[in-house]
C-alpha positions in Angstrom: 3.2 -18.7 43.4 1.1 -18.3 40.2 2.2 -19.3 36.8 2.5 -15.6 35.9 4.7 -15.0 38.9 7.0 -17.8 37.9 7.3 -16.4 34.4 7.8 -12.8 35.4 10.3 -13.3 38.2 13.4 -14.2 36.2 12.9 -11.2 34.0 12.3 -8.6 36.7 15.2 -6.5 37.9 15.9 -3.8 40.4 18.2 -0.8 39.5 20.5 1.1 41.7 23.9 2.6 42.3 26.8 0.4 41.5 27.5 -2.1 44.2 27.7 -5.8 44.9 23.9 -6.1 44.6 23.6 -9.0 47.1 22.8 -7.2 50.4 19.1 -7.0 49.5 18.1 -5.7 52.9 20.5 -2.8 52.9 21.5 -1.6 49.4 19.5 1.4 48.1 17.8 1.0 44.8 16.2 3.5 42.4 13.4 1.4 40.9 12.5 -1.6 38.8 12.9 -2.7 35.3 12.4 -5.9 33.2 14.3 -7.6 30.4 12.7 -7.5 27.0 15.7 -9.0 25.0 18.9 -10.7 26.0 21.0 -8.1 27.7 18.4 -5.3 27.4 16.4 -3.9 30.2 13.4 -1.6 29.8 12.6 0.8 32.6 11.5 4.4 33.2 13.7 7.3 32.4 13.1 8.8 35.8 14.4 5.7 37.4 17.7 6.0 35.5 17.6 9.7 36.1 18.1 9.2 39.9 21.7 8.4 39.1 22.2 11.9 37.6 22.9 13.3 34.2 26.1 11.3 33.8 24.2 8.0 34.2 21.6 9.3 31.7 24.3 10.1 29.1 25.8 6.6 29.6 29.0 7.9 31.1 28.5 6.4 34.5 27.3 2.8 35.1 24.4 1.6 37.2 23.8 -1.7 39.0 21.1 -4.2 37.8 20.1 -7.2 40.0 17.8 -10.0 39.0 17.0 -13.6 40.1 17.9 -16.8 38.3 16.5 -20.3 38.9 19.2 -22.9 39.7 19.2 -26.5 38.5 17.5 -27.6 41.7 14.7 -24.9 41.4 16.0 -22.4 43.9 16.2 -18.7 43.2 19.6 -17.0 43.3 20.5 -13.4 42.8 22.5 -12.3 39.9 23.9 -8.9 39.1 25.5 -7.0 36.2 26.6 -3.6 35.3 24.2 -1.5 33.2 24.8 1.4 30.8 21.9 3.6 29.7 21.7 3.5 25.9 18.4 5.3 25.5 16.8 7.8 27.9 13.8 9.7 26.6 13.5 12.5 27.3 17.1 13.1 28.4 17.6 15.7 31.1 19.2 18.9 30.0 22.3 20.1 31.7 23.5 18.9 35.1 20.5 20.2 37.0 17.7 18.0 38.5 15.1 16.7 36.1 11.5 17.9 36.1 9.1 16.2 38.4 7.1 14.4 37.1 9.4 13.3 34.3 7.8 14.1 30.9 6.4 11.4 28.7 7.4 9.0 27.2 9.6 8.5 30.3 11.4 5.4 28.9 14.9 4.1 29.1 16.8 1.1 27.6 19.8 -0.2 29.6 22.4 -2.5 28.2 23.3 -5.0 30.9 26.6 -6.9 30.8 26.3 -10.6 31.8 22.6 -10.9 31.1 22.6 -12.6 27.7 20.9 -15.8 29.1 18.1 -14.0 31.0 14.6 -15.0 30.1 12.6 -12.0 28.7 9.0 -10.9 28.9 6.8 -10.8 25.8 5.9 -7.3 24.5 2.4 -6.9 23.3 1.8 -6.1 19.6 -1.5 -4.3 20.1 -3.3 -2.2 22.7 -5.3 -3.9 25.5 -9.0 -3.7 25.5 -11.1 -1.7 28.1 -11.3 -3.1 31.6 -8.6 -5.6 30.8 -7.3 -7.6 33.8 -3.7 -6.6 34.6 -0.8 -7.7 36.7 1.6 -5.2 38.1 5.1 -6.3 39.1 8.2 -4.6 40.6 10.5 -4.4 43.6 9.3 -2.9 46.8 10.3 -2.1 50.4 6.7 -1.3 51.5 6.8 -4.0 54.2 10.3 -3.1 55.4 11.9 -5.9 53.4 13.1 -5.6 49.9 11.3 -8.1 47.7 9.1 -8.6 44.6 5.7 -7.1 44.8 2.8 -8.3 42.7 -0.7 -6.7 42.4 -3.7 -7.1 40.2 -5.9 -4.4 38.7 -7.6 -3.4 35.5 -7.2 -0.9 32.7 -9.4 2.0 33.7 -8.8 4.2 30.6 -6.3 6.6 29.3 -5.4 10.3 29.8 -3.5 11.9 26.9 -0.5 9.6 26.5 -0.8 7.7 29.8 -2.6 4.5 30.7 -4.8 4.7 33.8 -4.8 1.7 36.2 -7.4 0.8 38.8 -7.3 -1.8 41.5 -3.9 -2.5 43.1 -2.1 0.8 42.7 1.7 1.2 42.2 3.8 2.1 45.2 7.3 3.4 45.6 9.9 1.2 43.9 7.6 -0.3 41.3 8.4 2.5 38.8 9.8 0.9 35.7 8.1 -2.5 36.3 5.9 -4.2 33.8 2.1 -4.0 33.4 1.0 -7.4 32.1 -2.2 -8.1 30.2 -3.3 -11.3 32.0 -5.7 -12.4 29.2 -3.0 -12.4 26.4 0.1 -12.8 28.5 1.9 -9.7 27.2 3.4 -6.5 28.5 1.2 -3.5 27.6 2.8 -0.8 29.7 5.6 0.3 32.1 4.6 1.5 35.5 5.3 5.2 35.9 3.7 6.3 39.1 0.3 7.0 40.7 -2.2 9.7 41.5 -4.5 9.8 44.4 -7.0 7.3 43.1 -5.4 5.7 40.1 -2.1 4.4 38.8 -0.3 5.7 35.7 1.6 3.7 33.2 3.4 4.4 29.9 2.0 2.3 27.1 4.5 -0.1 25.5 3.5 1.4 22.1 5.5 4.5 23.2 8.6 2.3 22.7 7.7 1.8 19.1 7.3 5.5 18.7 11.0 5.9 19.5 11.8 4.2 16.2 11.1 7.7 14.6 13.9 9.2 16.7 17.2 9.9 14.9 19.1 9.4 18.2 17.5 6.3 19.6 15.7 4.7 16.6 18.6 2.3 15.7 19.0 1.0 19.2 15.2 0.5 19.7 15.0 -1.4 16.4 17.9 -3.7 17.4 16.3 -4.4 20.7 12.9 -5.2 19.2 14.5 -7.5 16.7 16.4 -9.3 19.4 13.2 -9.6 21.4 11.4 -11.5 18.6 14.4 -13.7 17.8 14.8 -14.6 21.5 11.2 -15.8 21.9 11.4 -17.7 18.6 14.6 -19.4 19.6 13.0 -20.7 22.9 10.5 -22.8 20.8 13.4 -25.1 19.9 15.5 -24.9 23.0 15.0 -27.8 25.5 14.2 -26.5 29.0 12.4 -27.9 32.0 10.6 -24.6 32.4 7.9 -23.3 30.1 8.4 -20.3 27.8 6.0 -17.4 27.2 4.6 -18.9 24.0 3.5 -22.1 25.8 1.9 -20.2 28.6 0.1 -17.9 26.2 -1.4 -20.9 24.3 -3.5 -21.7 27.3 -4.9 -18.2 27.9 -8.4 -17.0 27.0 -7.0 -14.4 24.6 -5.7 -17.1 22.4 -8.8 -19.3 22.4 -9.9 -20.7 19.0 -13.1 -18.6 19.2 -11.1 -15.4 19.6 -8.3 -15.9 17.0 -7.3 -18.5 14.5 -3.7 -17.6 15.0 -2.0 -19.8 17.5 0.6 -18.4 19.9 3.4 -20.5 18.3 2.5 -19.5 14.7 2.6 -15.9 15.8 6.0 -16.3 17.6 7.6 -18.0 14.6 6.2 -15.4 12.2 7.6 -12.6 14.3 11.0 -14.3 14.3 11.0 -14.5 10.5 9.8 -10.9 10.2 12.6 -9.7 12.5 15.2 -10.9 9.9 13.8 -8.7 7.1 14.7 -5.1 6.4 12.3 -2.7 8.2 9.4 -1.0 6.4 10.1 2.4 4.9 7.4 4.0 7.0 4.0 3.5 8.5 2.3 3.8 5.1 4.2 0.8 3.9 2.7 -1.4 6.7 -0.8 0.2 6.8 -1.4 -0.1 3.0 -0.3 -3.8 3.1 -2.7 -4.5 5.9 -5.6 -2.8 4.1 -4.8 -4.7 0.9 -5.0 -8.0 2.8 -8.1 -7.0 4.7 -9.7 -6.2 1.3 -8.7 -9.5 -0.1 -10.2 -11.6 2.6 -13.3 -9.5 3.1 -14.0 -8.7 -0.5 -14.3 -4.9 0.0 -12.0 -2.1 1.1 -13.0 -0.1 4.2 -10.2 2.2 5.3 -9.8 2.5 9.0 -11.3 5.6 10.7 -8.6 5.3 13.3 -5.0 6.3 12.5 -2.7 3.3 12.8 0.8 4.6 13.4 2.6 1.3 13.0 6.4 1.2 12.3 7.2 -2.5 12.1 6.1 -5.6 10.2 5.2 -7.1 13.6 2.7 -4.4 14.4 1.1 -4.8 11.0 0.4 -8.5 11.7 -1.0 -7.5 15.1 -3.6 -5.4 13.4 -5.0 -8.5 11.7 -5.5 -10.5 14.9 -9.2 -11.3 15.4 -10.2 -10.0 12.0 -13.7 -11.1 10.9 -15.7 -10.7 7.7 -18.3 -8.0 7.7 -21.9 -9.2 7.6 -25.3 -7.5 8.0 -26.2 -7.1 11.6 -22.6 -7.6 12.8 -20.7 -10.7 13.6 -18.8 -12.5 10.8 -16.5 -15.4 10.1 -13.0 -15.4 11.7 -10.5 -14.8 8.9 -7.4 -13.6 10.8 -5.3 -16.7 10.0 -6.1 -16.2 6.3 -5.1 -12.6 6.6 -1.9 -13.0 8.5 -0.6 -15.7 6.2 -1.4 -13.6 3.1 0.3 -10.6 4.9 3.4 -12.7 5.6 3.6 -13.7 1.9 3.2 -10.1 0.7 5.9 -8.9 3.1 8.3 -11.7 1.9 7.6 -10.9 -1.7 8.1 -7.2 -1.1 11.4 -7.8 0.7 12.8 -9.7 -2.3 11.4 -7.3 -4.8 12.5 -4.0 -3.2 15.4 -5.0 -0.9 17.1 -7.8 -2.8 20.5 -6.6 -1.8 19.7 -6.2 1.9 18.3 -9.6 2.6 19.9 -12.9 3.2 18.6 -15.2 0.5 18.8 -18.3 2.7 16.7 -16.6 5.5 14.1 -15.4 3.1 13.9 -18.8 1.4 13.4 -20.3 4.9 10.6 -17.8 5.5 8.9 -18.5 2.2 9.2 -22.2 2.7 7.6 -21.8 6.1 4.8 -19.8 4.7 4.3 -22.3 1.8 4.1 -25.1 4.4 1.3 -23.2 6.2 -0.5 -22.7 2.8 -0.3 -26.3 1.9 -1.9 -27.4 5.1 -4.5 -24.6 5.2 -8.0 -25.9 5.9 -9.3 -23.8 2.9 -7.8 -24.7 -0.4 -8.5 -21.3 -2.0 -6.6 -19.4 0.7 -3.6 -21.7 0.3 -3.6 -21.1 -3.5 -3.7 -17.3 -2.9 -0.6 -17.6 -0.7 1.2 -19.9 -3.2 0.5 -17.4 -6.0 2.1 -14.6 -4.0 5.2 -16.8 -3.4 5.7 -17.5 -7.1 9.1 -16.4 -8.0 10.4 -16.0 -4.4 11.8 -19.5 -4.3 9.2 -20.6 -1.7 6.2 -21.3 -3.7 7.0 -24.9 -4.0 7.2 -25.2 -0.2 7.2 -28.9 0.6 3.9 -30.0 -0.8 5.0 -32.1 -3.7 2.9 -32.5 -6.9 -0.3 -30.4 -7.3 -3.5 -31.9 -6.0 -6.9 -31.0 -7.4 -9.5 -29.6 -5.0 -11.5 -32.1 -3.1 -8.9 -34.8 -3.6 -6.8 -36.2 -0.6 -4.0 -33.9 0.2 -1.1 -34.2 2.6 0.4 -31.6 4.8 4.1 -31.0 4.0 6.9 -32.2 6.1 8.1 -29.5 8.4 4.8 -27.8 9.2 5.3 -26.9 12.9 2.8 -27.8 15.5 1.3 -24.9 17.5 -0.3 -27.0 20.2 1.9 -27.6 23.3 3.5 -30.9 23.5 1.0 -33.4 24.8 -2.0 -31.3 24.1 -5.0 -33.2 22.8 -5.9 -32.7 19.2 -9.3 -31.3 18.2 -9.5 -33.8 15.3 -10.8 -37.1 16.5 -8.7 -40.2 15.9 -9.8 -42.0 12.9 -11.8 -39.2 11.4 -11.2 -38.2 7.8 -9.3 -35.1 8.9 -7.1 -36.8 11.4 -3.4 -36.7 10.8 -1.7 -40.1 10.4 0.9 -41.3 12.8 4.1 -39.5 12.2 2.2 -36.6 10.5 2.3 -33.0 11.6 0.4 -33.5 14.9 3.0 -36.0 15.9 5.8 -33.6 15.5 7.4 -32.2 18.7 6.2 -28.8 19.9 8.0 -26.2 17.8 8.4 -28.6 15.0 12.2 -28.9 15.1 14.7 -30.5 17.4 18.0 -29.9 15.5 18.2 -26.1 16.0 21.8 -24.9 16.4 22.3 -22.2 19.0 23.4 -18.8 17.9 24.9 -15.9 19.8 23.0 -14.6 22.8 21.1 -17.8 23.1 19.2 -17.4 19.8 18.8 -20.1 17.2 18.3 -20.1 13.5 14.6 -19.9 13.7 14.3 -19.3 10.0 15.3 -22.8 9.0 12.4 -25.0 7.8 10.7 -26.6 10.8 10.3 -30.3 11.3 12.5 -33.2 12.4 15.4 -33.9 10.2 14.7 -36.6 7.7 11.1 -37.0 8.6 9.2 -38.5 5.7 6.2 -36.5 4.3 2.9 -37.8 5.6 0.6 -39.2 3.0 -2.8 -40.7 2.6 -4.7 -38.2 4.8 -7.7 -36.6 3.0 -8.1 -32.9 3.6 -5.4 -32.8 6.2 -5.5 -29.6 8.3 -2.3 -27.7 9.0 -0.9 -28.7 12.4 -0.6 -25.0 13.2 -4.2 -24.1 14.1 -5.4 -27.7 13.9 -6.5 -27.7 17.6 -9.0 -24.9 17.0 -9.9 -25.4 13.3 -12.8 -27.8 12.8 -13.2 -29.4 9.4 -15.2 -27.2 7.1 -17.4 -30.1 6.1 -18.3 -30.8 9.7 -19.5 -27.3 10.7 -23.0 -25.9 10.1 -21.7 -22.7 8.4 -19.2 -24.4 6.1 -21.3 -23.8 2.9 -21.5 -20.1 3.6 -17.8 -19.9 4.4 -16.9 -21.7 1.2 -19.2 -19.3 -0.7 -17.2 -16.5 0.8 -13.9 -18.0 -0.2 -15.0 -18.8 -3.7 -16.3 -15.2 -4.2 -13.2 -13.5 -2.7 -10.5 -15.8 -4.1 -12.0 -16.5 -7.5 -10.6 -14.0 -9.9 -7.8 -11.5 -10.5 -4.0 -11.6 -10.3 -1.6 -11.1 -7.5 0.6 -7.9 -7.7 1.2 -8.5 -11.4 1.4 -4.8 -12.0 2.8 -2.7 -9.2 1.5 0.9 -8.9 3.3 3.3 -11.2 5.4 6.1 -9.6 4.0 9.6 -9.6 5.9 12.7 -8.5 2.7 14.5 -7.9 -1.1 14.3 -7.9 -2.1 12.8 -11.3 -5.1 14.4 -12.8 -7.9 12.6 -14.6 -8.0 12.6 -18.4 -11.1 13.5 -20.2 -14.0 11.0 -19.9 -13.6 8.1 -22.4 -15.9 5.3 -23.4 -15.1 2.1 -21.4 -13.2 -0.4 -23.4 -14.6 -3.9 -23.8 -12.8 -6.3 -21.6 -10.5 -8.8 -23.2 -11.6 -12.4 -23.1 -8.7 -13.3 -20.8 -9.5 -10.5 -18.4 -12.0 -12.7 -16.5 -10.4 -15.9 -15.6 -12.4 -18.9 -14.6 -13.4 -19.4 -10.9 -11.3 -21.4 -8.6 -13.0 -24.8 -8.2 -14.5 -25.4 -4.8 -13.8 -28.4 -2.7 -16.2 -31.3 -3.3 -19.5 -30.9 -1.7 -19.5 -27.2 -1.6 -22.4 -25.3 -3.2 -21.7 -23.1 -6.2 -21.1 -19.4 -5.7 -21.5 -16.6 -8.2 -18.3 -15.4 -9.8 -16.9 -12.2 -8.3 -16.3 -9.3 -10.6 -12.8 -9.1 -12.0 -10.3 -6.9 -10.1 -8.5 -4.6 -12.5 -4.9 -3.5 -12.0 -5.8 0.2 -12.3 -3.1 2.9 -11.9 -3.0 5.0 -8.9 -6.3 7.0 -8.6 -5.9 10.7 -8.4 -6.0 12.6 -5.2 -8.1 15.3 -6.9 -10.6 13.8 -9.3 -13.4 15.0 -11.6 -16.4 12.7 -12.0 -16.2 9.8 -14.4 -12.6 10.8 -15.3 -9.9 8.2 -15.8 -6.6 8.8 -14.0 -3.5 9.3 -16.0 0.1 9.5 -14.9 1.6 12.9 -15.0 3.8 13.4 -18.1 6.7 14.6 -16.0 6.4 11.8 -13.4 9.3 9.5 -13.0 9.0 6.4 -15.3 7.0 3.6 -13.8 8.8 0.4 -12.9 8.5 -2.5 -15.3 5.5 -4.6 -14.3 6.4 -7.9 -12.9 5.5 -10.7 -15.3 2.5 -12.8 -14.3 3.3 -16.4 -13.1 4.0 -18.6 -16.1 1.0 -20.7 -17.1 1.1 -24.2 -15.7 -0.5 -27.3 -17.2 -4.2 -27.5 -16.9 -5.1 -29.0 -13.5 -2.0 -27.8 -11.8 -2.5 -25.5 -8.8 -0.1 -22.8 -10.2 -2.5 -22.2 -13.1 -5.5 -21.4 -11.0 -6.2 -17.6 -10.7 -6.0 -15.8 -7.4 -7.5 -12.4 -6.7 -5.7 -9.4 -5.3 -7.0 -6.2 -3.9 -7.2 -3.2 -6.2 -3.7 -1.9 -6.8 -4.9 1.7 -7.5 -5.5 2.8 -3.9 -3.9 6.2 -3.5 -3.5 8.1 -0.3 -2.9 11.8 -0.1 -3.0 14.4 2.6 -5.6 17.2 3.1 -4.7 20.2 5.2 -7.6 22.5 6.0 -7.1 26.0 7.5 -10.3 27.9 8.1 -11.0 31.7 8.3 -9.8 33.4 11.4 -11.9 33.8 14.5 -10.4 36.3 16.9 -7.2 36.1 15.0 -6.8 32.3 15.2 -7.4 29.8 12.3 -8.9 26.4 13.0 -7.1 23.6 11.2 -7.3 19.9 10.5 -5.1 17.3 8.8 -6.7 14.2 7.1 -5.7 11.3 5.0 -7.8 10.8 1.8 -8.0 7.5 0.0 -8.7 7.6 -3.8 -10.2 11.1 -3.4 -13.2 9.7 -1.4 -12.7 8.2 2.1 -10.9 10.2 4.8 -9.3 9.3 8.1 -8.7 12.2 10.6 -5.1 12.6 11.7 -5.3 15.7 14.0 -7.3 18.9 14.4 -7.7 22.0 16.6 -10.8 24.0 16.5 -9.3 26.6 18.8 -6.8 27.3 16.0 -3.5 29.0 15.6 -2.3 32.4 14.4 -1.2 32.6 10.8 2.5 32.9 11.7 2.2 29.8 14.0 0.7 27.4 11.4 4.0 26.1 10.0 5.2 25.1 13.5 1.8 23.8 14.7 1.1 21.7 11.6 4.6 20.2 11.4 4.1 17.2 13.6 0.6 16.2 12.4 1.6 16.7 8.7 4.7 14.5 9.2 2.5 11.8 10.8 0.0 12.0 8.0 2.7 11.8 5.3 4.3 8.8 7.0 1.0 7.0 6.6 0.3 8.1 3.1 3.7 7.4 1.5 4.0 3.7 0.5 6.0 1.8 -2.1 6.8 4.2 -4.9 3.9 6.5 -4.1 4.8 9.9 -2.7 1.7 11.5 -1.3 0.5 14.9 -2.5 -0.5 17.7 -0.1 -3.6 19.7 -0.8 -3.9 22.8 1.4 -7.3 24.5 1.7 -6.9 28.1 2.7 -8.9 31.3 2.8 -7.7 33.8 0.2 -6.0 36.0 2.7 -3.5 33.2 3.5 -2.8 32.3 -0.2 0.8 33.6 0.2 1.7 31.3 3.0 4.9 29.6 2.0 3.4 26.1 2.3 5.7 24.6 -0.3 8.7 25.7 1.8 7.4 24.1 5.0 9.7 21.4 6.4 8.8 18.3 8.6 11.9 19.0 10.8 12.6 22.2 12.7 14.4 24.8 10.6 18.2 24.6 10.7 20.2 27.8 9.9 22.2 27.6 6.6 25.5 28.2 8.4 24.8 25.1 10.5 25.8 22.9 7.5 29.2 24.5 7.2 31.8 21.8 7.9 29.3 19.0 8.2 30.3 15.7 6.7 28.3 13.5 4.4 27.6 11.0 7.2 25.4 13.5 9.0 21.8 12.1 9.2 20.3 15.4 8.2 21.8 15.0 4.7 19.8 11.9 4.0 16.7 12.8 6.0 14.2 14.0 3.4 12.1 15.6 6.2 14.7 18.4 6.3 13.8 19.4 2.8 11.0 21.8 1.8 7.8 20.0 1.0 7.5 21.4 -2.5 10.9 20.1 -3.6 9.9 16.5 -3.0 6.2 16.2 -3.6 3.2 17.9 -5.2 1.9 20.8 -3.0 -1.1 22.7 -4.2 -3.5 25.3 -2.8 -7.2 25.3 -2.9 -9.8 27.8 -1.8 -11.7 26.7 1.2 -14.9 28.8 0.9 -15.5 27.9 -2.8 -15.1 24.2 -2.0 -17.9 24.5 0.5 -20.4 25.4 -2.2 -21.8 23.6 -5.3 -19.5 24.0 -8.3 -20.6 26.7 -10.8 -21.1 26.0 -14.5 -18.1 28.3 -15.3 -15.9 26.3 -12.8 -16.8 23.0 -14.4 -16.3 24.3 -18.0 -12.9 25.9 -17.3 -11.7 22.8 -15.5 -12.5 20.7 -18.6 -10.6 23.3 -20.6 -7.4 23.0 -18.7 -7.7 19.3 -18.7 -7.7 19.2 -22.4 -5.1 21.9 -22.9 -2.9 23.3 -24.3 -2.5 25.7 -21.4 -2.0 29.3 -22.3 -0.6 32.2 -20.3 -2.7 35.3 -19.5 -2.0 38.1 -16.9 -4.3 38.0 -13.9 -4.7 41.7 -13.8 -5.6 42.0 -17.6 -2.7 44.4 -18.4 0.3 43.6 -20.6 2.9 41.5 -18.7 5.6 44.1 -19.0 3.6 46.6 -17.0 3.8 44.5 -13.8 1.7 45.7 -10.9 2.7 49.2 -9.8 2.4 49.9 -6.1 -1.0 51.3 -5.2 -2.6 50.3 -8.5 -6.3 51.2 -8.2 -8.8 48.3 -7.9 -11.1 50.1 -10.4 -14.6 49.3 -9.2 -16.5 46.4 -7.6 -15.5 43.9 -10.3 -12.3 45.4 -11.8 -10.9 42.2 -13.3 -14.0 40.1 -13.8 -14.5 41.1 -17.4 -11.0 40.4 -18.8 -10.8 37.2 -16.8 -14.2 36.0 -18.1 -13.1 36.7 -21.7 -10.2 34.3 -21.4 -10.3 30.9 -23.1 -11.1 27.9 -21.0 -7.5 26.6 -21.3 -6.1 30.0 -20.1 -4.2 30.1 -16.8 -4.1 33.6 -15.1 -0.6 34.5 -14.0 0.2 37.3 -11.4 3.6 38.7 -10.6 3.2 39.3 -6.9 1.4 38.3 -3.7 -2.4 37.8 -3.8 -3.2 38.0 -0.1 -3.8 41.7 -0.2 -4.2 44.8 -2.5 -4.6 44.4 -6.2 -3.6 40.7 -6.2 -6.3 39.9 -3.6 -9.0 41.6 -5.8 -7.8 40.0 -9.0 -7.7 36.5 -7.3 -11.3 37.0 -6.1 -12.5 37.8 -9.7 -10.5 34.8 -11.0 -12.4 32.5 -8.7 -15.7 34.2 -9.6 -15.1 33.6 -13.3 -14.5 29.9 -12.7 -10.7 29.6 -13.0 -9.3 26.5 -11.3 -5.6 26.9 -12.1 -3.8 30.2 -11.2 0.0 30.8 -11.0 1.5 33.7 -9.0 4.7 34.9 -7.3 4.1 35.0 -3.6 7.3 36.9 -2.6 7.8 40.6 -2.8 10.3 41.8 -5.4 11.4 44.7 -7.7 8.8 45.8 -10.3 11.3 45.3 -13.2 11.4 41.5 -12.6 7.8 41.0 -13.7 8.6 40.6 -17.4 11.1 37.8 -16.6 8.6 36.1 -14.3 5.8 36.1 -17.0 8.1 34.6 -19.6 9.1 32.0 -17.0 5.5 31.2 -16.3 4.7 30.9 -20.0 7.5 28.3 -20.4 6.2 26.5 -17.4 2.7 26.2 -18.8 4.0 25.2 -22.1 6.0 22.3 -20.5 2.9 21.2 -18.6 0.7 21.3 -21.7 -2.5 20.5 -19.7 -3.5 20.5 -16.0 -2.5 16.9 -15.3 1.0 17.6 -16.7 1.7 20.7 -14.6 2.9 19.2 -11.3 6.2 17.9 -12.6 7.4 21.2 -14.1 6.3 23.1 -11.1 8.3 20.9 -8.8 11.4 21.1 -11.1 11.1 24.9 -11.1 10.9 25.0 -7.3 14.1 22.8 -7.1 16.0 25.2 -9.4 14.7 28.3 -7.6 15.8 26.9 -4.2 19.5 27.4 -5.2 20.2 31.1 -5.8 23.2 30.4 -8.0 21.2 28.1 -10.3 18.3 30.6 -10.4 20.5 33.5 -11.4 22.3 31.5 -14.0 19.0 30.6 -15.7 17.3 34.0 -15.1 14.7 32.5 -12.8 12.7 34.7 -10.5 10.6 34.4 -7.4 8.8 31.9 -5.2 6.1 30.3 -7.2 2.6 29.4 -5.9 -0.1 27.4 -7.7 -3.9 27.3 -7.1 -5.0 23.9 -8.3 -8.7 23.7 -7.5 -10.8 21.3 -9.5 -14.6 21.0 -8.9 -16.6 17.9 -8.4 -14.4 15.9 -6.1 -16.3 12.7 -5.4 -18.2 13.0 -2.1 -16.5 11.3 0.8 -17.7 10.4 4.3 -21.3 10.1 3.1 -21.5 6.3 3.1 -23.9 4.7 5.7 -22.3 3.4 8.8 -22.6 -0.2 9.7 -22.4 -1.8 13.1 -19.0 -3.3 14.2 -18.6 -7.0 14.3 -19.9 -8.6 17.4 -17.3 -10.0 19.8 -17.0 -13.8 19.8 -17.6 -15.7 23.0 -14.8 -14.8 25.3 -13.6 -12.1 22.8 
């Protein structure tokens, strides 16, 4: 039996109708499953569905049988009663489910009496192409019920399914694990087979269930228990290996592939599991991009959408990260990135969720990170991490008094060792980098022997690692961290060390760390008029971090400014300014107090630019055969874009709200982060300008009478996705044809006029406001409104009391665009003619509150909120559904940068 077979077998289970579970040659079973956390079994929904609708609803129990190794090494069957907690999708009614069962076809079963079962390791990233796989499950193919193991490879994907080649699944294996043999992690759940290939559900589909209101809480509990379980095994004595020890010997964790050891990763995930979850995908993705910018020295947003939902997945995106160098290749910097990421997550948890975190656990986390920083092989990276931890209680770590660069330094007590017990060290005995006896490399595997068990077999994995009472090692010059020491050669002994130190000095030389969090904006802030650049203060460019002795000098990197959020819609050379009606920005965090000269706390550390702003672009093209092609994109700082979804076949106008709901929700979950609420820019042809885009919701419409009698505990009351988009965030319209052409001089001039302000009100049709727009008003020639609209001042905003998708409004909007107007306000709903006077007065007040273009978003949103309540609207004499064209010229070009080759894979990578 192989090592993998030994590891998988105690976690593998068969599922069937309730019974004694011991007559393995006679009892019928429905399929397979595997434990991913103490007491929690993952399988396919169609396996649980064989028990009927009552089993899927958790009303009837099912039987779960697994094998357990006895003290003498024999395998004995064990069984427990299972209850389905999550079944997705759940069958409707009492009838039979569809065959094949729709994706994601996953179920979580709570198993009584299985709290001590060993669990498999869930992968934190997708497997690479042609990855070697192991398939496991129970089978009766040979006429005898038993565990079946086959090997294969990842052949590709088809929509949401993984395609498997080689040994194909057979009956009974459904619900069993698909194991990535290179990394020792589960990447999928066996679903079935076609004629020539197997089909599996990717394990990432389990993370997608975190978005579900019904199953999200259970899935999060299980994923948390999974990471705590594996972290606890590092400090639990056992004659049998755990998954982390097995993974450490696999090729996917070789030093040439990743600087992150299996043990460091497991401990990190145990710490992250104790923190409040991120608010959304954008929270994680932006943190990852910030760290990548910090270690690489430049920001290159991913062209692939990363829909991550946990801190764990964010760390997984940094594995194998390399610097970008001409011609490909690059230095491995994933250990630097992951430790910086961990420090940022801990800092954010304390800053934004102070009341929801256990101070002792966070202190243990920050102490652990500080220990890694103190022992890091590159001093500058350690300093960057220490600066992030200032004020969290973990910056001191265990590293005693400051030590200048190049001087002998000691790793702190309690730095855990990542190498398996008894593994040879890569640092030769007696070398300058060798740890002294009793130092970190002499610590037991896992770094702690006094862990106290917790419920369900977990231990307090967040306590500082290291033997109790162990004295701090001293006298070792340039001691490497024990975590990663086996694969981290001394920088002075490697041929490329000077170049690497140049990189570190350049990247970590200047700036400050999160001293000024981005200000809050309720909408898209617009640029102010161009201003002459101010001369930098003398203190704006701190001195460079000294390099370790013997390293060549490197040029000082340019200072990184803490700029406010850049606008989503920007004019050239314009400086962003917060909207006057935006919520007040949070008080900036004070910079770390100055330390005495020569102390490590005083040395400056860079941070990525804090002004990165992400918004959402929705493009709807002109109709072809009655259908409008569409796309949804993320846009970063008004320049770089990442596609989210698109359909060139298109949808009918009345279908757009439904079709765009899911991709728009996905895009906004990526764009919202911290205090930034993404704006939505919708490019439309003029015929669709009256679409109620600001009323679109990210959840299906619920009739108003459905709220009657609902209590305040209903999730819908706190789910912002059930609210109209325009009530929460800035939603503006833009004209898609005009933006495909070079800006006209009139367009540029009028945009500068509305930027300066003050905004003035003018009827779009050129008649007095009180006349409104009588039905059937004649257009009056080829350019009926061009003359009056051209005569308006540059700061004038045309206002129209009625829809603009047809008739007089359509013609007037056309002439407004021809005459260069970039801001137009109109009422998109139909109404009585005598309401127009009130609407124009209302629009004049709105423009007066805004003052200039960049101040218009807040008042528009406030007005939409008041108009949403009929009683409030009537009490204040408010009228109509307001729509705004906000269409500045000269957006900086995006997507025009030259492409560079991807980094070359490392040997064995």
